[in-house]
C-alpha positions, 0 to 999 in steps of 0.5 A: 088513028096513026101513030105519030099522032097522040098528041092532036087527041083532046087533053082533059080540062084539067091538063089544058089548064096546065098547059096554058098557065105554064106556057103562060109563065114561060113566056112571062119568064122568059119576057121578064129574064130578056128585059132584065138581061137588057136594062143590065146591059144597060147599066154595064156600058154606063147608057142609062138610068 
């Protein structure tokens, strides 16, 4: 293998599950923070709620 292609090596099942779970957690956290920020913006502008 060439240098720099180590990320292509197959990962273990546990590492794959950990990375997938971490990725989903980050996506859900980001979407939640985005929704909360947008809701606060609407609240501060007095648009709704």
